[in-house]
KERO-184833 format. One record per residue (C-alpha): residue number from 1; residue in one letter; z negated, x negated, y negated. Coordinates in steps of 0.5 Angstrom, whole numbers, plus 500, padded with zeros to 3 digits. Example, Ala and Ser with C-alpha at 12.3 -4.5 7.8 and 13.67 -1.06 7.14 Angstrom:
+-----+------+-----+-----+-----+
| pos | code |   w |   u |   v |
+-----+------+-----+-----+-----+
|   1 |    A | 484 | 475 | 509 |
|   2 |    S | 486 | 473 | 502 |
+-----+------+-----+-----+-----+
This chain:
+-----+------+-----+-----+-----+
| pos | code |   w |   u |   v |
+-----+------+-----+-----+-----+
|   1 |    X | 452 | 846 | 909 |
|   2 |    X | 460 | 845 | 911 |
|   3 |    X | 461 | 839 | 916 |
|   4 |    X | 466 | 836 | 912 |
|   5 |    X | 470 | 829 | 912 |
|   6 |    X | 472 | 825 | 907 |
|   7 |    X | 479 | 825 | 904 |
|   8 |    X | 481 | 818 | 906 |
|   9 |    X | 477 | 819 | 913 |
|  10 |    X | 482 | 826 | 913 |
|  11 |    X | 488 | 822 | 912 |
|  12 |    X | 486 | 816 | 917 |
|  13 |    X | 485 | 822 | 923 |
|  14 |    X | 491 | 826 | 921 |
|  15 |    X | 496 | 820 | 922 |
|  16 |    X | 493 | 817 | 929 |
|  17 |    X | 493 | 826 | 930 |
|  18 |    X | 501 | 826 | 929 |
|  19 |    X | 503 | 820 | 932 |
|  20 |    X | 499 | 821 | 938 |
|  21 |    X | 501 | 828 | 939 |
|  22 |    X | 508 | 826 | 938 |
|  23 |    X | 508 | 821 | 942 |
|  24 |    X | 505 | 826 | 948 |
|  25 |    X | 510 | 831 | 947 |
|  26 |    X | 515 | 826 | 947 |
|  27 |    X | 513 | 822 | 954 |
|  28 |    X | 512 | 829 | 957 |
|  29 |    X | 518 | 832 | 954 |
|  30 |    X | 522 | 827 | 958 |
|  31 |    X | 519 | 826 | 965 |
|  32 |    X | 519 | 834 | 965 |
|  33 |    X | 525 | 836 | 963 |
|  34 |    X | 522 | 842 | 959 |
|  35 |    X | 526 | 847 | 955 |
|  36 |    X | 527 | 847 | 947 |
|  37 |    X | 523 | 853 | 946 |
|  38 |    X | 517 | 850 | 950 |
|  39 |    X | 517 | 843 | 947 |
|  40 |    X | 518 | 847 | 939 |
|  41 |    X | 511 | 853 | 942 |
|  42 |    X | 508 | 846 | 943 |
|  43 |    X | 509 | 843 | 936 |
|  44 |    X | 508 | 849 | 933 |
|  45 |    X | 500 | 849 | 936 |
|  46 |    X | 499 | 842 | 935 |
|  47 |    X | 501 | 843 | 927 |
|  48 |    X | 497 | 850 | 928 |
|  49 |    X | 490 | 846 | 930 |
|  50 |    X | 491 | 841 | 924 |
|  51 |    X | 492 | 847 | 919 |
|  52 |    X | 487 | 850 | 922 |
|  53 |    X | 481 | 845 | 920 |
|  54 |    X | 485 | 844 | 913 |
|  55 |    X | 483 | 851 | 911 |
|  56 |    X | 476 | 851 | 914 |
|  57 |    X | 476 | 845 | 910 |
|  58 |    X | 474 | 841 | 915 |
|  59 |    X | 480 | 836 | 913 |
|  60 |    X | 480 | 835 | 907 |
|  61 |    X | 487 | 831 | 906 |
|  62 |    X | 489 | 827 | 900 |
|  63 |    X | 495 | 825 | 902 |
|  64 |    X | 494 | 817 | 901 |
|  65 |    X | 494 | 819 | 894 |
|  66 |    X | 502 | 822 | 893 |
|  67 |    X | 501 | 828 | 891 |
|  68 |    X | 496 | 827 | 885 |
|  69 |    X | 498 | 830 | 878 |
|  70 |    X | 498 | 826 | 872 |
|  71 |    X | 493 | 830 | 867 |
|  72 |    X | 492 | 828 | 860 |
+-----+------+-----+-----+-----+
């Protein structure tokens, strides 16, 4: 049995994670004057964490219902 989080909770967790990491990146970069390359690497690492959790099906995003296709 795999650990799965329901879609609405996944959406909320992903949103909070993205906002928190953006805040931390901007705060860290403004205080330490990092290079643009380091900024890109940090951003890719943060996105990679979310991507792995989605691929492992721990997070099951529904994207707040924005990508639902209508089937008739």
